[in-house]
N, C-alpha and C positions, 0 to 999 in steps of 0.2 A: 493514537491506531483506530481505524475505522475497520475492521473487515465488512465483509461482503454480507448481506444476511442470509446466503446461502452457506457460510459457511460453518462449517461442522463449531460445536459447541466446542469444541477443543480447542478452536482459535481462542477462546478467550479463557481458557483456563491458561493458556502460557501467557495470554497475557495478566491474567492476575499474579503466576508465579514469577513471571520477569520482573513484574512491577513492585515487589518487594526487597529487587538485589538492589534499586535504584533510587536514586532521592526523591525526593515529590517533587511531583509537577513533569519528571523526565518525561515519564508515561503515562498516557491516560487512554485506557481502553474505551469504546465506545461504541457502540452498535445500534442499531435502528434498518428500520424497512427505506427503504430512496424512494420506493412509491406509493409511500403515505403523505397526507395531506403537508405535513412537516418532514422536508427533506434532508436527512440528518447530511450527508454526501455535501449536497449545496451550499447548504448551510457552515461548513467548517470552511470552504472553499473560497469563502463569499465571507466570512465572518475577521474585520479587521486585527485584532486578535494573533492569529491564527499567523506564522509568517514563512511558513514552511511545507509543500505540500507536496507529498509521492505517492504515487499512484502506479499499479498493476493492473491490466485489465483491459477492454477496447479502446479501440481506436474512436470510437464513438462519443463513448464517457471521455478520457482521455481529453480531446478536442473542446470538450464544454469546460471538462475542468481548467482548461490553460486559459480559457476565453475569462471565465472567473477570475484567475488570479491576475491575469494580466490589466484589471482593475485600479491594483493596489501596489504591482511590480512584484509580485510574490514570486520567492525559488521554486522553482518546480523539478520535479524529477520525474520524470513517465516513464514505464515498460510497457509499450503496448503492443495488441497483436498475440504475441504470445501467450504457451499457454508453459512453460516451462523457463522462468525468470532464474539465473543464478548468476551470483558476486563469482567475480574473479581476478583474486587477489596476485597481487605482484610475486609470490614466491608458490603460485603455481602449478604442477607441469601440467601444461594447456595437453600438449601430445597426450597424454595418461587419462588427463581429466576426458574429455572433451567428447567418448564414446560411452563415460557414465551416466553424463549430463543427459546424452543424445537418449541413450537405451532405457534412463528414470522416466522419460515422455511418455512412453511406452507399458510403462509396467503397470 
């Protein structure tokens, strides 16, 4: 997991807490500034040992990730352009939950 360089330290702490309840290597948290000389995000999406990329963010960055992942046909999941990603499970009451998700965008 590589949070945005603008993400609060709480994201790193969350990764640290979750990491201790998973087998070694299942979750790795990597931080870095993507505008620096060594672009951590680009390195991850181009690395041959990374098999899956999941990204939530801008369409511009998503296009770049998709292009770099296409080189060795990595699996890619993109959530682009929105500011409110949400996972909807099969047992979710959509009518009850949709309004709450919408309202949370403005909280």
